[in-house]
GUPA-216886 format. One record per residue (C-alpha): x negated, y, z. Coordinates in steps of 0.05 Angstrom, whole numbers, plus 32768, in hexadecimal, padded with zeros to 4 digits. Each point is the difference from the previous one (the first is absolute). Layout:
N
NODE:X:Y:Z
...
END
This chain:
340
NODE:7F8C:7FA9:8176
NODE:8029:8014:7FCA
NODE:7FCE:8032:7FE8
NODE:7FD1:7FC7:7FF4
NODE:8030:7FEB:7FC6
NODE:7FED:803C:7FDA
NODE:7FB4:7FF0:800A
NODE:800D:7FBA:7FE8
NODE:8024:8016:7FC3
NODE:7FC2:8028:7FEF
NODE:7FCD:7FC9:8005
NODE:8031:7FD1:7FD5
NODE:8001:803A:7FC6
NODE:7FB8:8006:8006
NODE:7FF9:7FB4:7FF6
NODE:802A:800B:7FC8
NODE:7FCA:8030:7FE1
NODE:7FCB:7FCE:8008
NODE:8023:7FC2:7FEB
NODE:8020:8026:7FBE
NODE:7FBA:8021:7FF8
NODE:7FDB:7FBD:7FF9
NODE:802D:7FED:7FC5
NODE:7FF7:8032:7FCD
NODE:7FDA:8042:8014
NODE:7FB9:8013:8017
NODE:7FF9:804A:8015
NODE:7FD0:8029:7FD9
NODE:7FF4:8040:7FDE
NODE:8044:8018:7FE7
NODE:7FE7:8039:7FD7
NODE:7FE8:7FC8:7FCF
NODE:801D:7FF1:7FBA
NODE:8047:7FDB:8001
NODE:8023:7FDA:7FCE
NODE:8049:7FF4:8003
NODE:802A:7FC3:7FE6
NODE:804A:7FF3:8003
NODE:801D:7FBA:8001
NODE:804A:7FEF:7FFC
NODE:801E:7FBD:8015
NODE:8045:7FE6:800B
NODE:8019:7FC1:802B
NODE:8047:7FE6:8003
NODE:801E:800C:8046
NODE:8041:7FE7:801F
NODE:8026:802D:8035
NODE:7FE8:7FF1:8046
NODE:7FBA:7FF6:7FEE
NODE:7FC2:801C:8021
NODE:7FC6:802B:7FDC
NODE:7FBC:8006:801D
NODE:7FCD:8032:7FEE
NODE:7FBF:801A:801B
NODE:7FC6:8031:7FED
NODE:7FC2:8015:801F
NODE:8002:8042:7FDC
NODE:8039:801D:7FDE
NODE:804A:8010:8005
NODE:803D:7FD1:8002
NODE:8045:8019:7FE5
NODE:8039:7FCA:8002
NODE:8047:800F:7FE6
NODE:803D:7FD7:8001
NODE:802A:8001:7FBA
NODE:8032:7FD6:7FE3
NODE:7FD0:7FCF:7FDD
NODE:7FF0:7FB7:8002
NODE:7FB9:7FFE:8002
NODE:7FC4:8027:8020
NODE:7FDF:802D:7FD9
NODE:7FB9:801C:800C
NODE:7FD2:8036:7FE6
NODE:7FC0:7FFC:8020
NODE:7FCB:803A:7FF9
NODE:7FBA:7FE2:8009
NODE:7FC8:8033:8008
NODE:7FB8:7FEB:7FF9
NODE:7FCC:802B:801F
NODE:7FB4:7FFB:7FF2
NODE:7FC0:802C:7FED
NODE:8015:7FF8:7FB8
NODE:803F:8002:7FD8
NODE:7FF0:7FC1:7FD7
NODE:7FF6:7FDC:8047
NODE:8040:801C:801A
NODE:8025:7FE8:7FCB
NODE:7FDD:7FB7:8003
NODE:801B:8000:804B
NODE:8044:8014:7FE9
NODE:8009:7FD3:7FC5
NODE:7FE6:7FC3:802E
NODE:8037:8009:8034
NODE:803D:7FD7:7FF3
NODE:803F:8006:8022
NODE:8030:7FC6:8002
NODE:8043:7FE4:801F
NODE:7FF9:7FCA:8032
NODE:8049:7FE0:800F
NODE:800D:7FD4:8038
NODE:8047:7FF1:800A
NODE:802A:803A:800B
NODE:7FC5:802C:800A
NODE:7FD3:8023:7FC9
NODE:7FBE:801A:8011
NODE:7FD7:802F:7FD5
NODE:7FB7:7FEF:7FFC
NODE:7FC5:8022:7FE7
NODE:7FBC:7FDC:7FEC
NODE:7FC9:8030:7FFF
NODE:7FB7:7FF6:7FED
NODE:7FC7:8000:802F
NODE:7FEE:8048:8013
NODE:7FBA:8019:8007
NODE:7FEF:8041:8028
NODE:801F:803E:7FEB
NODE:8032:7FDA:7FD9
NODE:8049:7FFC:800E
NODE:8043:7FF0:7FE7
NODE:8048:801A:8019
NODE:8043:7FEB:7FE9
NODE:803E:8025:8008
NODE:8045:7FDC:7FF3
NODE:8040:801D:7FE3
NODE:8039:7FC6:8009
NODE:804C:7FF8:7FF3
NODE:801E:7FC3:801C
NODE:8047:7FE9:800A
NODE:8028:8028:8036
NODE:8009:7FC5:802A
NODE:7FB9:7FF4:800B
NODE:7FD8:7FFE:8040
NODE:7FB7:8025:7FF8
NODE:7FBC:7FF5:8025
NODE:7FD4:8039:7FF0
NODE:7FB8:8013:8019
NODE:7FCB:802E:7FEF
NODE:7FBD:800D:8024
NODE:7FFC:8049:7FDE
NODE:803A:801A:7FDF
NODE:8048:8012:8004
NODE:803C:7FD2:7FFB
NODE:8048:800C:7FEE
NODE:803D:7FD7:7FF9
NODE:804A:800F:7FEF
NODE:803F:7FE5:7FEA
NODE:7FFB:7FBB:801D
NODE:802D:7FD1:8023
NODE:7FD1:7FD4:802C
NODE:7FCC:8002:8034
NODE:7FC7:8033:7FF9
NODE:7FB7:7FF6:801B
NODE:7FD3:803C:7FEA
NODE:7FBF:800F:8024
NODE:7FC2:8028:7FEA
NODE:7FC0:800E:8026
NODE:7FFB:8049:7FE2
NODE:803A:8022:7FDB
NODE:8046:800D:8008
NODE:803A:7FD3:7FFD
NODE:8043:8014:7FEB
NODE:8042:7FD0:7FF9
NODE:8046:8013:7FEC
NODE:8042:7FE6:7FEB
NODE:7FF3:7FBD:8025
NODE:8039:7FD2:8015
NODE:8000:7FBD:8025
NODE:7FC7:7FD9:801E
NODE:7FC8:801D:802C
NODE:7FD1:803A:7FF7
NODE:7FBA:8003:8017
NODE:7FD7:8041:7FEA
NODE:7FBF:8014:801A
NODE:7FC3:8031:7FF3
NODE:7FBF:8004:8027
NODE:7FF2:8040:7FDE
NODE:8038:8027:7FDC
NODE:804A:8010:800A
NODE:8038:7FCC:8004
NODE:8049:8011:7FE6
NODE:803E:7FD5:7FF9
NODE:8042:801C:7FE7
NODE:8048:7FE7:7FE9
NODE:7FF7:7FBE:8021
NODE:803D:7FD7:8019
NODE:8014:7FB9:8011
NODE:7FB9:7FF3:801C
NODE:7FEE:7FCE:8037
NODE:7FC3:8017:801E
NODE:7FE1:8042:7FEB
NODE:7FBA:8011:8012
NODE:7FDE:8046:7FE7
NODE:7FBB:8011:801F
NODE:7FC4:8026:7FF1
NODE:7FBE:8001:8023
NODE:7FEA:8043:7FEA
NODE:8038:8027:7FDF
NODE:804C:8013:8002
NODE:8033:7FC4:8005
NODE:8043:8015:7FE8
NODE:8043:7FD4:7FF3
NODE:8042:8023:7FEA
NODE:8044:7FE6:7FF3
NODE:7FF1:7FBC:8019
NODE:8032:7FC8:8017
NODE:7FE3:7FC5:8020
NODE:8003:7FCA:8039
NODE:7FBC:801D:801F
NODE:7FD8:803C:7FF0
NODE:7FB8:800C:8012
NODE:7FDC:8040:7FEE
NODE:7FC1:801F:801B
NODE:7FBB:801B:7FF1
NODE:7FC0:7FFF:8028
NODE:7FEA:8045:7FE9
NODE:8039:8029:7FDF
NODE:8049:800C:800A
NODE:8037:7FC5:8002
NODE:8042:8014:7FE3
NODE:8042:7FE1:7FFA
NODE:803C:8022:7FE2
NODE:8049:7FE5:7FEF
NODE:7FF7:7FBB:8018
NODE:8029:7FCA:801C
NODE:7FE8:7FBD:8023
NODE:800A:7FDA:803D
NODE:7FBB:800E:8018
NODE:7FD3:8035:7FF2
NODE:7FBC:8014:8018
NODE:7FD8:8041:7FF1
NODE:7FBE:8009:8011
NODE:7FC4:802D:7FF7
NODE:7FBE:7FFE:8023
NODE:7FEA:8046:7FEC
NODE:8033:8027:7FDF
NODE:804D:8011:8001
NODE:8031:7FC9:8009
NODE:8046:8014:7FE5
NODE:8048:7FE3:7FF0
NODE:8031:8023:7FDD
NODE:8048:7FE4:7FFA
NODE:7FF5:7FBD:801E
NODE:8036:7FCE:800E
NODE:7FE9:7FC2:8028
NODE:800D:7FDA:803F
NODE:7FB5:7FFE:801C
NODE:7FCB:8032:7FF7
NODE:7FBC:800E:8017
NODE:7FD7:8042:7FE5
NODE:7FB9:800F:801C
NODE:7FC6:8030:7FF4
NODE:7FC1:7FFE:8023
NODE:7FEF:8047:7FE5
NODE:8034:8023:7FE0
NODE:804B:8012:800B
NODE:8038:7FD0:7FFA
NODE:8048:8012:7FEA
NODE:803A:7FD1:7FF2
NODE:8045:8016:7FE2
NODE:8036:7FCA:8001
NODE:803D:8003:7FD0
NODE:803E:8013:8028
NODE:801A:7FBC:7FF1
NODE:7FC8:7FD7:801C
NODE:8012:7FCE:8038
NODE:8014:801F:8041
NODE:7FDE:7FC9:8022
NODE:7FBC:8011:7FE0
NODE:7FC3:7FEC:8023
NODE:7FC7:8030:7FF2
NODE:7FBB:800A:801B
NODE:7FDD:803F:7FE9
NODE:7FC0:8015:801A
NODE:7FBC:802A:7FF6
NODE:7FBF:8007:8024
NODE:7FF0:8047:7FE6
NODE:8039:801F:7FDD
NODE:8047:8011:8009
NODE:803E:7FD3:7FFC
NODE:803F:8013:7FE6
NODE:803F:7FCE:7FF4
NODE:8046:8011:7FE4
NODE:8030:7FC8:8016
NODE:8037:7FDF:7FDE
NODE:8045:801E:8004
NODE:801B:7FCB:802E
NODE:7FBF:7FF0:802C
NODE:8010:7FE9:8040
NODE:7FD1:7FE2:8035
NODE:7FC4:800C:802A
NODE:7FCF:8033:7FF1
NODE:7FB6:800A:8017
NODE:7FD6:803C:7FF3
NODE:7FBB:8013:8017
NODE:7FC3:802C:7FF5
NODE:7FC1:8008:8021
NODE:7FEF:8048:7FE9
NODE:803C:801F:7FDC
NODE:8049:8010:8007
NODE:803B:7FD5:8003
NODE:8043:801B:7FD7
NODE:8041:7FE2:7FF5
NODE:803B:801B:7FD8
NODE:802B:7FC9:800F
NODE:8028:7FF3:8045
NODE:7FD7:7FCE:802A
NODE:8015:7FE4:8040
NODE:7FC2:7FFE:802D
NODE:7FF3:7FC3:802C
NODE:7FD1:8006:8034
NODE:7FC5:8036:8003
NODE:7FF5:8036:7FCC
NODE:7FCC:802D:7FF1
NODE:7FDD:8027:7FCF
NODE:7FD9:7FC9:7FE3
NODE:8031:7FC3:800D
NODE:8049:7FF6:7FF2
NODE:8025:7FC1:8007
NODE:8049:7FF7:7FF3
NODE:803B:7FEE:7FD0
NODE:8023:801E:7FC7
NODE:804F:7FE6:8001
NODE:800A:7FB6:8012
NODE:7FDD:7FCA:7FD2
NODE:7FCD:7FCD:7FF3
NODE:7FCE:802D:7FD9
NODE:7FBD:8017:8019
NODE:7FD2:8037:7FEE
NODE:7FB7:800D:8017
NODE:7FDC:8040:7FF2
NODE:7FBC:8005:8017
NODE:7FC1:802A:7FF4
NODE:7FBA:800D:8028
NODE:7FF5:8045:7FE3
NODE:803E:8025:7FDB
NODE:8047:8010:8009
NODE:803B:7FCE:8000
NODE:8043:8015:7FE2
NODE:8045:7FD8:7FF8
NODE:8032:801D:7FD4
END
């Protein structure tokens, strides 16, 4: 059932493509003439506000700085069979702010486009550091950095990268492209997902972390949270220097490896598994509790002293390490299982 969530995300991001595409772009012959126009705008913003921006085609870069307004540089590109018509399209496109309460939206008013005519808009934006952002692109990359607030960044085609984010919640996704989060702290929920591409998060502290990819690796490093999920449908699922109380790591087709920090809770509860791939776990220094290891086609290996309870064979082991309330389940259908 959980794999259905990744499929659902794909449909959501594809819907984003269609929705944004209806706003300001019509696909045509991309070898046509083009004309670029730059627009610069400013809008006062108080700390704690939200900036919303979307584009059908183009990149979005948002950075937090010590300023008291939103500063926008919009690059508008018109494309048409002739340069004159491309210029007319770019000149007719207007960028404006639309403030509502503590939220400021950036809007684009575009002309009606005929066949083989199009317009793309890229945004380079500076906002006060204590700003939350909501970004969406149907075709283009998204980057956000230096913010103290929540971040929503989704693209249908392109990469998404966020760094130096503090406070709030983070939701990042791409239907076709890599997704990366780095140096994020004091987060509530954190969600990093790619439908087709690598999903990576490193140096992250949050209450809850979810990272996954439908077609690509899902990797988490130097992370601390109460609850963590790492999931890949087709690719490797990996965690390195993980500190949490509850963890689930899965891959349908790929290896799964998790290395907990030595100081992670000894009563950790973890479920780590693969359908087709090896499973390796390095437990915390003070781990104590139940352990279950199984494989259908492969071997079982433990570098730790396990007190066996009940039947033990080459494909299944049930027992305990020390005396404690922790629990660890390692399972695979095709591959080896190793605990260290």
